[in-house]
N, CA, C, O and the ligand as a Tripos MOL2 file, in Angstrom:
@<TRIPOS>MOLECULE
protein
  269   267    68     0     0
PROTEIN
NO_CHARGES

@<TRIPOS>ATOM
      1 N           0.8540   -1.1670   -0.0120 N.3       1 MET1
      2 CA         -0.0010    0.0230   -0.0120 C.3       1 MET1
      3 C           0.8550    1.2140    0.0000 C.2       1 MET1
      4 O           1.9090    1.2530    0.6360 O.2       1 MET1
      5 N           0.3750    2.2400   -0.7450 N.am      2 GLN2
      6 CA          1.1180    3.4350   -0.7630 C.3       2 GLN2
      7 C           0.3700    4.5170    0.0380 C.2       2 GLN2
      8 O          -0.7720    4.8680   -0.2600 O.2       2 GLN2
      9 N           1.0420    5.0080    1.0270 N.am      3 ALA3
     10 CA          0.4240    6.0170    1.8670 C.3       3 ALA3
     11 C           0.6740    7.4090    1.3060 C.2       3 ALA3
     12 O           1.7620    7.7220    0.8230 O.2       3 ALA3
     13 N          -0.3210    8.2020    1.3800 N.am      4 HIS4
     14 CA         -0.1570    9.6120    0.9640 C.3       4 HIS4
     15 C           0.4600   10.3940    2.1240 C.2       4 HIS4
     16 O           0.0690   10.2840    3.2860 O.2       4 HIS4
     17 N           1.4250   11.1690    1.7340 N.am      5 ARG5
     18 CA          2.0350   12.0230    2.7920 C.3       5 ARG5
     19 C           1.3630   13.3710    2.8770 C.2       5 ARG5
     20 O           1.7650   14.2400    3.6510 O.2       5 ARG5
     21 N           0.3720   13.5240    2.0970 N.am      6 ARG6
     22 CA         -0.2390   14.8560    1.9530 C.3       6 ARG6
     23 C          -0.7570   15.3810    3.3010 C.2       6 ARG6
     24 O          -0.6620   16.5710    3.6010 O.2       6 ARG6
     25 N          -1.2730   14.5140    4.0530 N.am      7 GLN7
     26 CA         -1.9470   14.9000    5.2930 C.3       7 GLN7
     27 C          -0.9970   15.6670    6.2380 C.2       7 GLN7
     28 O          -1.4100   16.5280    7.0150 O.2       7 GLN7
     29 N           0.2670   15.3180    6.1310 N.am      8 TYR8
     30 CA          1.2150   15.9910    7.0770 C.3       8 TYR8
     31 C           1.4300   17.4590    6.7220 C.2       8 TYR8
     32 O           1.8310   18.2590    7.5670 O.2       8 TYR8
     33 N           1.1750   17.7830    5.5390 N.am      9 GLU9
     34 CA          1.3350   19.1720    5.1170 C.3       9 GLU9
     35 C           0.3350   20.0810    5.8220 C.2       9 GLU9
     36 O           0.5710   21.2670    6.0550 O.2       9 GLU9
     37 N          -0.7730   19.4690    6.1400 N.am     10 ASP10
     38 CA         -1.8350   20.2430    6.8070 C.3      10 ASP10
     39 C          -1.4410   20.6620    8.2150 C.2      10 ASP10
     40 O          -2.0320   21.5950    8.7590 O.2      10 ASP10
     41 N          -0.5060   20.0330    8.7930 N.am     11 LEU11
     42 CA         -0.1030   20.3670   10.1270 C.3      11 LEU11
     43 C           0.4930   21.8090   10.1690 C.2      11 LEU11
     44 O           0.2950   22.5620   11.1220 O.2      11 LEU11
     45 N           1.1980   22.1280    9.1300 N.am     12 ASN12
     46 CA          1.7320   23.5200    9.0220 C.3      12 ASN12
     47 C           2.6380   23.7870   10.2640 C.2      12 ASN12
     48 O           2.6750   24.9080   10.7710 O.2      12 ASN12
     49 N           3.3120   22.8210   10.7080 N.am     13 ALA13
     50 CA          4.0780   22.9650   11.9260 C.3      13 ALA13
     51 C           5.5210   23.3640   11.6620 C.2      13 ALA13
     52 O           6.2330   22.7310   10.8830 O.2      13 ALA13
     53 N           5.9240   24.4180   12.3270 N.am     14 ALA14
     54 CA          7.2870   24.7950   12.2490 C.3      14 ALA14
     55 C           8.0730   24.1290   13.3680 C.2      14 ALA14
     56 O           7.5220   23.7050   14.3850 O.2      14 ALA14
     57 N           9.3460   24.0550   13.1490 N.am     15 ALA15
     58 CA         10.1870   23.4830   14.2470 C.3      15 ALA15
     59 C          10.6280   24.5500   15.1930 C.2      15 ALA15
     60 O          11.1550   25.5840   14.7810 O.2      15 ALA15
     61 N          10.4170   24.3060   16.4660 N.am     16 LEU16
     62 CA         10.8560   25.2460   17.4620 C.3      16 LEU16
     63 C          11.8010   24.5880   18.4410 C.2      16 LEU16
     64 O          11.7940   23.3750   18.6470 O.2      16 LEU16
     65 N          12.6060   25.4330   19.0300 N.am     17 TYR17
     66 CA         13.6230   24.8580   19.9380 C.3      17 TYR17
     67 C          12.9820   24.4060   21.2340 C.2      17 TYR17
     68 O          12.2390   25.1640   21.8580 O.2      17 TYR17
     69 N          13.2530   23.2150   21.6330 N.am     18 CYS18
     70 CA         12.7060   22.6540   22.8960 C.3      18 CYS18
     71 C          13.8440   22.5140   23.8960 C.2      18 CYS18
     72 O          14.8810   21.8970   23.6520 O.2      18 CYS18
     73 N          13.5660   23.1460   25.0640 N.am     19 ASN19
     74 CA         14.5720   23.1200   26.1170 C.3      19 ASN19
     75 C          14.7720   21.7310   26.6590 C.2      19 ASN19
     76 O          15.8890   21.3660   27.0280 O.2      19 ASN19
     77 N          13.6950   20.9310   26.7170 N.am     20 LYS20
     78 CA         13.8220   19.5810   27.2720 C.3      20 LYS20
     79 C          14.5380   18.6620   26.2970 C.2      20 LYS20
     80 O          15.4000   17.8780   26.6930 O.2      20 LYS20
     81 N          14.1850   18.7580   25.0340 N.am     21 CYS21
     82 CA         14.8030   17.9100   24.0180 C.3      21 CYS21
     83 C          16.1300   18.4360   23.6450 C.2      21 CYS21
     84 O          16.9640   17.7170   23.0950 O.2      21 CYS21
     85 N          16.3470   19.6820   23.9320 N.am     22 ARG22
     86 CA         17.6560   20.3510   23.6020 C.3      22 ARG22
     87 C          17.9690   20.3930   22.0840 C.2      22 ARG22
     88 O          19.1220   20.3370   21.6540 O.2      22 ARG22
     89 N          16.9120   20.4910   21.3330 N.am     23 LYS23
     90 CA         17.1280   20.7020   19.9210 C.3      23 LYS23
     91 C          15.7640   21.1650   19.3270 C.2      23 LYS23
     92 O          14.7180   21.1440   19.9750 O.2      23 LYS23
     93 N          15.8680   21.5710   18.0760 N.am     24 SER24
     94 CA         14.5910   21.9390   17.3800 C.3      24 SER24
     95 C          13.7240   20.7950   17.1800 C.2      24 SER24
     96 O          14.1630   19.7700   16.6590 O.2      24 SER24
     97 N          12.5010   20.9060   17.5660 N.am     25 MET25
     98 CA         11.5680   19.8490   17.4100 C.3      25 MET25
     99 C          10.3750   20.2850   16.6640 C.2      25 MET25
    100 O           9.9870   21.4500   16.7500 O.2      25 MET25
    101 N           9.7500   19.3760   15.9060 N.am     26 PRO26
    102 CA          8.4890   19.7110   15.2840 C.3      26 PRO26
    103 C           7.4130   19.9380   16.3490 C.2      26 PRO26
    104 O           7.4210   19.3130   17.4090 O.2      26 PRO26
    105 N           6.5260   20.8130   16.0490 N.am     27 VAL27
    106 CA          5.4680   21.1490   17.0180 C.3      27 VAL27
    107 C           4.0840   20.8690   16.4800 C.2      27 VAL27
    108 O           3.8770   20.7970   15.2680 O.2      27 VAL27
    109 N           3.1980   20.7230   17.3310 N.am     28 ARG28
    110 CA          1.7680   20.6080   16.9310 C.3      28 ARG28
    111 C           0.9870   21.6850   17.5950 C.2      28 ARG28
    112 O           1.2900   22.1060   18.7110 O.2      28 ARG28
    113 N           0.0060   22.1180   16.9220 N.am     29 GLU29
    114 CA         -0.8410   23.1800   17.4500 C.3      29 GLU29
    115 C          -1.9570   22.6020   18.2950 C.2      29 GLU29
    116 O          -2.5600   21.5750   17.9830 O.2      29 GLU29
    117 N          -2.1950   23.3020   19.3610 N.am     30 LYS30
    118 CA         -3.3120   22.8740   20.2720 C.3      30 LYS30
    119 C          -4.1350   24.1120   20.5490 C.2      30 LYS30
    120 O          -3.5960   25.1400   20.9590 O.2      30 LYS30
    121 N          -5.3960   24.0270   20.3360 N.am     31 LEU31
    122 CA         -6.2540   25.1500   20.6640 C.3      31 LEU31
    123 C          -6.3780   25.3350   22.1550 C.2      31 LEU31
    124 O          -6.8590   24.4520   22.8650 O.2      31 LEU31
    125 N          -5.9380   26.4950   22.6310 N.am     32 LEU32
    126 CA         -5.8160   26.7110   24.0140 C.3      32 LEU32
    127 C          -7.0090   27.4730   24.5760 C.2      32 LEU32
    128 O          -7.6320   27.0780   25.5610 O.2      32 LEU32
    129 N          -7.2980   28.5920   23.8990 N.am     33 LEU33
    130 CA         -8.3970   29.4410   24.3220 C.3      33 LEU33
    131 C          -9.1200   29.9820   23.1450 C.2      33 LEU33
    132 O          -8.5590   30.1350   22.0600 O.2      33 LEU33
    133 N         -10.3390   30.2650   23.3550 N.am     34 VAL34
    134 CA        -11.1190   30.9630   22.3910 C.3      34 VAL34
    135 C         -11.3580   32.3690   22.9520 C.2      34 VAL34
    136 O         -12.0900   32.5620   23.9230 O.2      34 VAL34
    137 N         -10.7260   33.3170   22.3180 N.am     35 LEU35
    138 CA        -10.8450   34.7000   22.7690 C.3      35 LEU35
    139 C         -11.8290   35.4700   21.8960 C.2      35 LEU35
    140 O         -12.1460   35.0720   20.7740 O.2      35 LEU35
    141 N         -12.3060   36.6000   22.4580 N.am     36 PRO36
    142 CA        -13.2010   37.3860   21.6300 C.3      36 PRO36
    143 C         -12.6050   37.7850   20.3160 C.2      36 PRO36
    144 O         -13.3160   37.8950   19.3160 O.2      36 PRO36
    145 N         -11.3140   38.0050   20.2960 N.am     37 GLN37
    146 CA        -10.6670   38.5060   19.0760 C.3      37 GLN37
    147 C         -10.0610   37.3430   18.2200 C.2      37 GLN37
    148 O          -9.5510   37.5780   17.1240 O.2      37 GLN37
    149 N         -10.1260   36.1370   18.7270 N.am     38 GLY38
    150 CA         -9.5930   35.0870   17.9570 C.3      38 GLY38
    151 C          -9.3180   33.8750   18.7470 C.2      38 GLY38
    152 O          -9.8010   33.7090   19.8680 O.2      38 GLY38
    153 N          -8.5220   33.0040   18.1490 N.am     39 TYR39
    154 CA         -8.1630   31.7600   18.8230 C.3      39 TYR39
    155 C          -6.7040   31.8280   19.3310 C.2      39 TYR39
    156 O          -5.8100   32.3360   18.6550 O.2      39 TYR39
    157 N          -6.5120   31.3090   20.5180 N.am     40 LEU40
    158 CA         -5.1420   31.2500   21.0390 C.3      40 LEU40
    159 C          -4.6780   29.8050   20.9630 C.2      40 LEU40
    160 O          -5.2260   28.8950   21.5870 O.2      40 LEU40
    161 N          -3.5900   29.6470   20.1270 N.am     41 PHE41
    162 CA         -3.0460   28.2630   19.9410 C.3      41 PHE41
    163 C          -1.7400   28.1390   20.7330 C.2      41 PHE41
    164 O          -1.0130   29.1150   20.9200 O.2      41 PHE41
    165 N          -1.4750   26.9680   21.1720 N.am     42 GLU42
    166 CA         -0.2500   26.6690   21.8050 C.3      42 GLU42
    167 C           0.5150   25.6930   20.9680 C.2      42 GLU42
    168 O          -0.0510   24.7710   20.3810 O.2      42 GLU42
    169 N           1.8390   25.9070   20.9150 N.am     43 TYR43
    170 CA          2.6630   25.0130   20.1890 C.3      43 TYR43
    171 C           3.2920   24.0360   21.1420 C.2      43 TYR43
    172 O           3.9940   24.4220   22.0770 O.2      43 TYR43
    173 N           3.0380   22.7730   20.9020 N.am     44 LEU44
    174 CA          3.5700   21.7540   21.8100 C.3      44 LEU44
    175 C           4.6120   20.9060   21.0910 C.2      44 LEU44
    176 O           4.4490   20.5260   19.9310 O.2      44 LEU44
    177 N           5.6510   20.6330   21.7970 N.am     45 CYS45
    178 CA          6.6870   19.6570   21.2360 C.3      45 CYS45
    179 C           6.0120   18.2990   21.0120 C.2      45 CYS45
    180 O           5.3000   17.7830   21.8740 O.2      45 CYS45
    181 N           6.2560   17.7640   19.8690 N.am     46 VAL46
    182 CA          5.6430   16.4900   19.5280 C.3      46 VAL46
    183 C           6.2570   15.3300   20.3210 C.2      46 VAL46
    184 O           5.6840   14.2470   20.4480 O.2      46 VAL46
    185 N           7.4370   15.6130   20.8360 N.am     47 ASN47
    186 CA          8.1680   14.5440   21.5390 C.3      47 ASN47
    187 C           7.7990   14.5220   23.0110 C.2      47 ASN47
    188 O           7.4510   13.4660   23.5400 O.2      47 ASN47
    189 N           7.8650   15.6640   23.6830 N.am     48 CYS48
    190 CA          7.6910   15.6670   25.1230 C.3      48 CYS48
    191 C           6.4860   16.4330   25.5920 C.2      48 CYS48
    192 O           6.1370   16.3990   26.7720 O.2      48 CYS48
    193 N           5.8280   17.1480   24.6440 N.am     49 GLY49
    194 CA          4.6280   17.8760   25.0210 C.3      49 GLY49
    195 C           4.8480   19.2210   25.6560 C.2      49 GLY49
    196 O           3.9030   19.8950   26.0670 O.2      49 GLY49
    197 N           6.0940   19.6030   25.7330 N.am     50 GLU50
    198 CA          6.4110   20.9030   26.3400 C.3      50 GLU50
    199 C           5.8370   22.0450   25.4480 C.2      50 GLU50
    200 O           5.8590   21.9820   24.2180 O.2      50 GLU50
    201 N           5.3260   23.0840   26.1420 N.am     51 SER51
    202 CA          4.8120   24.1910   25.4150 C.3      51 SER51
    203 C           5.9540   25.0480   24.9360 C.2      51 SER51
    204 O           6.7540   25.5320   25.7360 O.2      51 SER51
    205 N           6.0390   25.2470   23.5750 N.am     52 LEU52
    206 CA          7.1660   25.9860   23.0450 C.3      52 LEU52
    207 C           6.8090   27.3140   22.5420 C.2      52 LEU52
    208 O           7.6790   28.0910   22.1500 O.2      52 LEU52
    209 N           5.5210   27.6150   22.5370 N.am     53 GLY53
    210 CA          5.1510   28.9250   22.0710 C.3      53 GLY53
    211 C           3.6310   29.0550   21.9040 C.2      53 GLY53
    212 O           2.8580   28.1180   22.1030 O.2      53 GLY53
    213 N           3.2750   30.2350   21.5400 N.am     54 GLU54
    214 CA          1.8130   30.4750   21.3670 C.3      54 GLU54
    215 C           1.6270   31.3070   20.1340 C.2      54 GLU54
    216 O           2.5510   31.9640   19.6560 O.2      54 GLU54
    217 N           0.4490   31.2700   19.6370 N.am     55 LYS55
    218 CA          0.1260   32.1860   18.5770 C.3      55 LYS55
    219 C          -1.4070   32.5200   18.6600 C.2      55 LYS55
    220 O          -2.2190   31.7040   19.0960 O.2      55 LYS55
    221 N          -1.7230   33.6680   18.2510 N.am     56 THR56
    222 CA         -3.1280   34.0500   18.2340 C.3      56 THR56
    223 C          -3.5960   34.1960   16.7840 C.2      56 THR56
    224 O          -3.0160   34.9380   15.9910 O.2      56 THR56
    225 N          -4.6470   33.4770   16.4730 N.am     57 VAL57
    226 CA         -5.2180   33.6020   15.1650 C.3      57 VAL57
    227 C          -6.4700   34.4900   15.2670 C.2      57 VAL57
    228 O          -7.4620   34.1200   15.8940 O.2      57 VAL57
    229 N          -6.3980   35.6280   14.6570 N.am     58 ARG58
    230 CA         -7.4940   36.5620   14.7650 C.3      58 ARG58
    231 C          -8.6520   36.1680   13.8880 C.2      58 ARG58
    232 O          -8.4730   35.6810   12.7710 O.2      58 ARG58
    233 N          -9.7610   36.3710   14.3730 N.am     59 LEU59
    234 CA        -10.9230   36.1510   13.5340 C.3      59 LEU59
    235 C         -11.1410   37.4110   12.7140 C.2      59 LEU59
    236 O         -11.5810   38.4270   13.2520 O.2      59 LEU59
    237 N         -10.8440   37.3630   11.4440 N.am     60 GLY60
    238 CA        -11.0270   38.5200   10.6260 C.3      60 GLY60
    239 C         -12.1760   38.3660    9.6800 C.2      60 GLY60
    240 O         -12.9780   37.4370    9.7780 O.2      60 GLY60
    241 N         -12.2430   39.3140    8.7420 N.am     61 LYS61
    242 CA        -13.2780   39.1850    7.7350 C.3      61 LYS61
    243 C         -13.0720   37.9330    6.9090 C.2      61 LYS61
    244 O         -14.0170   37.2760    6.4740 O.2      61 LYS61
    245 N         -11.7630   37.6210    6.7050 N.am     62 GLU62
    246 CA        -11.5270   36.4070    6.0330 C.3      62 GLU62
    247 C         -11.3660   35.2890    7.0370 C.2      62 GLU62
    248 O         -10.2780   35.0180    7.5450 O.2      62 GLU62
    249 N         -12.4710   34.6640    7.2990 N.am     63 ASP63
    250 CA        -12.5140   33.6290    8.2960 C.3      63 ASP63
    251 C         -12.0080   32.3150    7.6570 C.2      63 ASP63
    252 O         -12.7590   31.4850    7.1430 O.2      63 ASP63
    253 N         -10.6940   32.2080    7.7350 N.am     64 ARG64
    254 CA        -10.0710   31.0740    6.9920 C.3      64 ARG64
    255 C         -10.3190   29.7950    7.6900 C.2      64 ARG64
    256 O         -10.5480   29.7230    8.8980 O.2      64 ARG64
    257 N         -10.2640   28.7730    6.8700 N.am     65 MET65
    258 CA        -10.4400   27.4200    7.4240 C.3      65 MET65
    259 C          -9.1470   26.9980    8.0780 C.2      65 MET65
    260 O          -8.0880   26.9660    7.4520 O.2      65 MET65
    261 N          -9.2540   26.6800    9.3340 N.am     66 LEU66
    262 CA         -8.0320   26.3200   10.0230 C.3      66 LEU66
    263 C          -7.8530   24.8130   10.1090 C.2      66 LEU66
    264 O          -6.7440   24.3180   10.3070 O.2      66 LEU66
    265 N          -8.9260   24.1120    9.9620 N.am     67 PHE67
    266 CA         -8.8400   22.6800   10.0960 C.3      67 PHE67
    267 C          -9.3250   21.9420    8.8330 C.2      67 PHE67
    268 O          -9.3120   20.7110    8.7930 O.2      67 PHE67
    269 ZN         10.5380   18.4400   23.6210 Zn       68 ZN68
@<TRIPOS>BOND
     1     1     2 1
     2     2     3 1
     3     3     4 2
     4     3     5 am
     5     5     6 1
     6     6     7 1
     7     7     8 2
     8     7     9 am
     9     9    10 1
    10    10    11 1
    11    11    12 2
    12    11    13 am
    13    13    14 1
    14    14    15 1
    15    15    16 2
    16    15    17 am
    17    17    18 1
    18    18    19 1
    19    19    20 2
    20    19    21 am
    21    21    22 1
    22    22    23 1
    23    23    24 2
    24    23    25 am
    25    25    26 1
    26    26    27 1
    27    27    28 2
    28    27    29 am
    29    29    30 1
    30    30    31 1
    31    31    32 2
    32    31    33 am
    33    33    34 1
    34    34    35 1
    35    35    36 2
    36    35    37 am
    37    37    38 1
    38    38    39 1
    39    39    40 2
    40    39    41 am
    41    41    42 1
    42    42    43 1
    43    43    44 2
    44    43    45 am
    45    45    46 1
    46    46    47 1
    47    47    48 2
    48    47    49 am
    49    49    50 1
    50    50    51 1
    51    51    52 2
    52    51    53 am
    53    53    54 1
    54    54    55 1
    55    55    56 2
    56    55    57 am
    57    57    58 1
    58    58    59 1
    59    59    60 2
    60    59    61 am
    61    61    62 1
    62    62    63 1
    63    63    64 2
    64    63    65 am
    65    65    66 1
    66    66    67 1
    67    67    68 2
    68    67    69 am
    69    69    70 1
    70    70    71 1
    71    71    72 2
    72    71    73 am
    73    73    74 1
    74    74    75 1
    75    75    76 2
    76    75    77 am
    77    77    78 1
    78    78    79 1
    79    79    80 2
    80    79    81 am
    81    81    82 1
    82    82    83 1
    83    83    84 2
    84    83    85 am
    85    85    86 1
    86    86    87 1
    87    87    88 2
    88    87    89 am
    89    89    90 1
    90    90    91 1
    91    91    92 2
    92    91    93 am
    93    93    94 1
    94    94    95 1
    95    95    96 2
    96    95    97 am
    97    97    98 1
    98    98    99 1
    99    99   100 2
   100    99   101 am
   101   101   102 1
   102   102   103 1
   103   103   104 2
   104   103   105 am
   105   105   106 1
   106   106   107 1
   107   107   108 2
   108   107   109 am
   109   109   110 1
   110   110   111 1
   111   111   112 2
   112   111   113 am
   113   113   114 1
   114   114   115 1
   115   115   116 2
   116   115   117 am
   117   117   118 1
   118   118   119 1
   119   119   120 2
   120   119   121 am
   121   121   122 1
   122   122   123 1
   123   123   124 2
   124   123   125 am
   125   125   126 1
   126   126   127 1
   127   127   128 2
   128   127   129 am
   129   129   130 1
   130   130   131 1
   131   131   132 2
   132   131   133 am
   133   133   134 1
   134   134   135 1
   135   135   136 2
   136   135   137 am
   137   137   138 1
   138   138   139 1
   139   139   140 2
   140   139   141 am
   141   141   142 1
   142   142   143 1
   143   143   144 2
   144   143   145 am
   145   145   146 1
   146   146   147 1
   147   147   148 2
   148   147   149 am
   149   149   150 1
   150   150   151 1
   151   151   152 2
   152   151   153 am
   153   153   154 1
   154   154   155 1
   155   155   156 2
   156   155   157 am
   157   157   158 1
   158   158   159 1
   159   159   160 2
   160   159   161 am
   161   161   162 1
   162   162   163 1
   163   163   164 2
   164   163   165 am
   165   165   166 1
   166   166   167 1
   167   167   168 2
   168   167   169 am
   169   169   170 1
   170   170   171 1
   171   171   172 2
   172   171   173 am
   173   173   174 1
   174   174   175 1
   175   175   176 2
   176   175   177 am
   177   177   178 1
   178   178   179 1
   179   179   180 2
   180   179   181 am
   181   181   182 1
   182   182   183 1
   183   183   184 2
   184   183   185 am
   185   185   186 1
   186   186   187 1
   187   187   188 2
   188   187   189 am
   189   189   190 1
   190   190   191 1
   191   191   192 2
   192   191   193 am
   193   193   194 1
   194   194   195 1
   195   195   196 2
   196   195   197 am
   197   197   198 1
   198   198   199 1
   199   199   200 2
   200   199   201 am
   201   201   202 1
   202   202   203 1
   203   203   204 2
   204   203   205 am
   205   205   206 1
   206   206   207 1
   207   207   208 2
   208   207   209 am
   209   209   210 1
   210   210   211 1
   211   211   212 2
   212   211   213 am
   213   213   214 1
   214   214   215 1
   215   215   216 2
   216   215   217 am
   217   217   218 1
   218   218   219 1
   219   219   220 2
   220   219   221 am
   221   221   222 1
   222   222   223 1
   223   223   224 2
   224   223   225 am
   225   225   226 1
   226   226   227 1
   227   227   228 2
   228   227   229 am
   229   229   230 1
   230   230   231 1
   231   231   232 2
   232   231   233 am
   233   233   234 1
   234   234   235 1
   235   235   236 2
   236   235   237 am
   237   237   238 1
   238   238   239 1
   239   239   240 2
   240   239   241 am
   241   241   242 1
   242   242   243 1
   243   243   244 2
   244   243   245 am
   245   245   246 1
   246   246   247 1
   247   247   248 2
   248   247   249 am
   249   249   250 1
   250   250   251 1
   251   251   252 2
   252   251   253 am
   253   253   254 1
   254   254   255 1
   255   255   256 2
   256   255   257 am
   257   257   258 1
   258   258   259 1
   259   259   260 2
   260   259   261 am
   261   261   262 1
   262   262   263 1
   263   263   264 2
   264   263   265 am
   265   265   266 1
   266   266   267 1
   267   267   268 2
@<TRIPOS>SUBSTRUCTURE
     1 MET1         2 RESIDUE 1 A MET
     2 GLN2         6 RESIDUE 1 A GLN
     3 ALA3        10 RESIDUE 1 A ALA
     4 HIS4        14 RESIDUE 1 A HIS
     5 ARG5        18 RESIDUE 1 A ARG
     6 ARG6        22 RESIDUE 1 A ARG
     7 GLN7        26 RESIDUE 1 A GLN
     8 TYR8        30 RESIDUE 1 A TYR
     9 GLU9        34 RESIDUE 1 A GLU
    10 ASP10       38 RESIDUE 1 A ASP
    11 LEU11       42 RESIDUE 1 A LEU
    12 ASN12       46 RESIDUE 1 A ASN
    13 ALA13       50 RESIDUE 1 A ALA
    14 ALA14       54 RESIDUE 1 A ALA
    15 ALA15       58 RESIDUE 1 A ALA
    16 LEU16       62 RESIDUE 1 A LEU
    17 TYR17       66 RESIDUE 1 A TYR
    18 CYS18       70 RESIDUE 1 A CYS
    19 ASN19       74 RESIDUE 1 A ASN
    20 LYS20       78 RESIDUE 1 A LYS
    21 CYS21       82 RESIDUE 1 A CYS
    22 ARG22       86 RESIDUE 1 A ARG
    23 LYS23       90 RESIDUE 1 A LYS
    24 SER24       94 RESIDUE 1 A SER
    25 MET25       98 RESIDUE 1 A MET
    26 PRO26      102 RESIDUE 1 A PRO
    27 VAL27      106 RESIDUE 1 A VAL
    28 ARG28      110 RESIDUE 1 A ARG
    29 GLU29      114 RESIDUE 1 A GLU
    30 LYS30      118 RESIDUE 1 A LYS
    31 LEU31      122 RESIDUE 1 A LEU
    32 LEU32      126 RESIDUE 1 A LEU
    33 LEU33      130 RESIDUE 1 A LEU
    34 VAL34      134 RESIDUE 1 A VAL
    35 LEU35      138 RESIDUE 1 A LEU
    36 PRO36      142 RESIDUE 1 A PRO
    37 GLN37      146 RESIDUE 1 A GLN
    38 GLY38      150 RESIDUE 1 A GLY
    39 TYR39      154 RESIDUE 1 A TYR
    40 LEU40      158 RESIDUE 1 A LEU
    41 PHE41      162 RESIDUE 1 A PHE
    42 GLU42      166 RESIDUE 1 A GLU
    43 TYR43      170 RESIDUE 1 A TYR
    44 LEU44      174 RESIDUE 1 A LEU
    45 CYS45      178 RESIDUE 1 A CYS
    46 VAL46      182 RESIDUE 1 A VAL
    47 ASN47      186 RESIDUE 1 A ASN
    48 CYS48      190 RESIDUE 1 A CYS
    49 GLY49      194 RESIDUE 1 A GLY
    50 GLU50      198 RESIDUE 1 A GLU
    51 SER51      202 RESIDUE 1 A SER
    52 LEU52      206 RESIDUE 1 A LEU
    53 GLY53      210 RESIDUE 1 A GLY
    54 GLU54      214 RESIDUE 1 A GLU
    55 LYS55      218 RESIDUE 1 A LYS
    56 THR56      222 RESIDUE 1 A THR
    57 VAL57      226 RESIDUE 1 A VAL
    58 ARG58      230 RESIDUE 1 A ARG
    59 LEU59      234 RESIDUE 1 A LEU
    60 GLY60      238 RESIDUE 1 A GLY
    61 LYS61      242 RESIDUE 1 A LYS
    62 GLU62      246 RESIDUE 1 A GLU
    63 ASP63      250 RESIDUE 1 A ASP
    64 ARG64      254 RESIDUE 1 A ARG
    65 MET65      258 RESIDUE 1 A MET
    66 LEU66      262 RESIDUE 1 A LEU
    67 PHE67      266 RESIDUE 1 A PHE
    68 ZN68       269 GROUP 0 **** ****
């Protein structure tokens, strides 16, 4: 069977430095909070689950599909 790798592109995950792993690790996004002005996402290390950063996605006129 041939697996499509396409699905991984949807993760849109950047690598961030993880203090626990002591190297740049791929991260996954986790929805942390829903704010009046948008969504607050947390970047978690895929290896140890450490929080490596946050980002806020604003709800604009262009309500983009995030998932
Ligand atoms: Zn880590």
